[in-house]
N, C-alpha and C positions, 0 to 999 in steps of 0.2 A: 504494499500499500504506499509507504513512504518513498519507495523507489519510483513508483507511478507519479507521485506528487512532484518529485524532483524532475523527473522527465517532462511532465507537463509544464512546470515552472521554466525549464530550460527552453522548450519550445516557445512559450509565450514570450520569454525575454529575447528570443532571437539567438540564443547561444547554441553552439554546437559543443556537445561534450565529447571528448576523446573517449576512445574504446577502453583505454586503461582507467580512466576516471569513472566510467560506467562500471566496470568490473568492480573497482575498489568500492564505489558507493553501494552496489549490489552486495558485496560480501559484508559490508558493515550492517546493512539494514536486513539482509536475509539470514544472518548468522542466527542459527538456532543453538549454537554451542561452539566451542572453541575449534571443533574438527574442521571447520570449514577454512581455516587459516594455513596457509604455507609460508613459512619463512626461510631464510637460509640458515644453515648450520654454522658454527663458528668457522668451518673449513670452507664455506661459500657455497655448499650445495644446497639445493632446495630440500627443505625437511617438513613435510606436511605434519601438522598436528593430529590428522587421522591416524597417524602410525600408533597414536597412543589410545585408540578407541577401546573402551572396556577397563582403562587403568584409572587409578585415583592419581590426579596430577597435583602438584604444587608449582605454580608458575611464579617465578622470583625475578625481579629487576635487580641485577648485581652491579658492583663496582669494586674496583681493585685497590682504591685509595681512600677508602671511607672508614670511618669509626666502627661501622657495622661489618667490615670486611671479614673479621674473623668467624662471622657466621657461616663462612663456607665450610669450616670444619664440622658444625652442627649439621649443616644441609647434606654433606657427604655422609655422615654417620647415620642420619636419619635414612637417607637413601638406601645405604647398605643394609640397614635393619629390615626395611620393608619391601624392597624391590622384588623379591621372590614372591610376594603376596599380591602383585599387581599394582605397584605404586611406582611413580617416577617424579624426578624434579626436573623442571626445565628452567635453565638459566638463561636471562636475557640481559647482557650488559648494556649499560645506558650511561651516558655522559650528561644527563640532565641536571644534576645536582652538584654544584661546587666543582665542576670539571674533574670529579673523582674517578672517571673512567676515561683518560685521555689516549690510552693505547690502541694500537691495531688489533684486529681479531687475532692475528698470530701472537702478538704479545700477551693478550688477555689469556689465550689458551695456555701458553708457556707458564705464565704466572699461576694460574689456577691449578694446574697438574703439578708444577714443581712444589709450590708453597703448601697447597691444600690437597693434594692427591685427588682432585675432583675426577669422578668417572661418570657423573650424570650428564645428560645431554645438555651442551651448551650451544647457544645460538649465536649469529653475528649480532654485533652491536647495533642497537636501535634507539629510537626516542620513544619514551614513554609518556611524554606530555608535550603540550604546545602544538604550534602549526604544522610540524613534521611528525607528529605523533603516528607511530606505527598502528594500522587498523586493528590489530589484535588488542592493543592496549586502549584503542577508543571504544572497542567492544567490552573490555574487562571493567572499564571506568564509567560506562553509560548508565544513565539513571534508569533503573528497572524497579525502583520502588523496594528493592530488597534490603536496603540498608548496607550494601557493600559498595555502592557506587562512589563516584568522586574522584578527583585528581589524585594522582601518585604524589604523596608528599615528600618521599625521600626513598633512597636506596634501600633495598632489601624489603619491599613491601611484597606480601606473599598473598596469593590467591589459591585457594583450595577449590579443586574442580572434582565433581563425582564422576562415576564411571560412564555417564550418559553425555558427558561434556559440559555440564552446567556448573557455574561458578556458585559454590555454596557458602563460602565463607572468606573472609578478608582478615589479614593480620598485619598491622603496621610494623615498621622497621624494628621497634624495640623488642617486639615479641619474637623471642628466639625459636628457630626450628625444633629444638629439643625441648621447649617448654610444655609444661603439662597440658596448657591450652591447646597447642598445635598437635602434639601427639594424640591426645584425646580425640580431636576432630579427625585426624588421619585415620585411627583405629575404628572409629565409627563408620567412616566411609568404606573402609575396607571390608567391614562386615556385611554391607549391603550388596 
């Protein structure tokens, strides 16, 4: 419905939308869950989120030079603890806050693997807010009336996604991945 309104508005205003813009708008408005999105892996290859259908997912915007960067250790240990039960963590490096992720994808990958032994999937650096916000994060932060919407406030904001691709909970930066709150929420979703 929203896409139809956008197209009607474009025609009335006399604008021609490019195919890429239409696809992006369609993805944003038609997304019924995160599985409709494809982003590049940290190695630059397309990595569809549909690969994780049926898994419980923790989506995290990460940064290498942040006060919360040590959460990589807790993220990795949480991933190791639950990965065999259908759980995955997806890391999305972003440089939106205090320029705390200035490196290239290669530098970020090296940092994460050498310093924190990260084995969970990492994606290429994206923007999680602002005019260049990645469509995935536009979807995650849109107002759905669920109480989990709103702009990303800082690095290491976490979104818990159920096995159907629906965002069910949000944890702000200070809530660590191994906190009772996050672990309980993960275990609840894994039982469903």
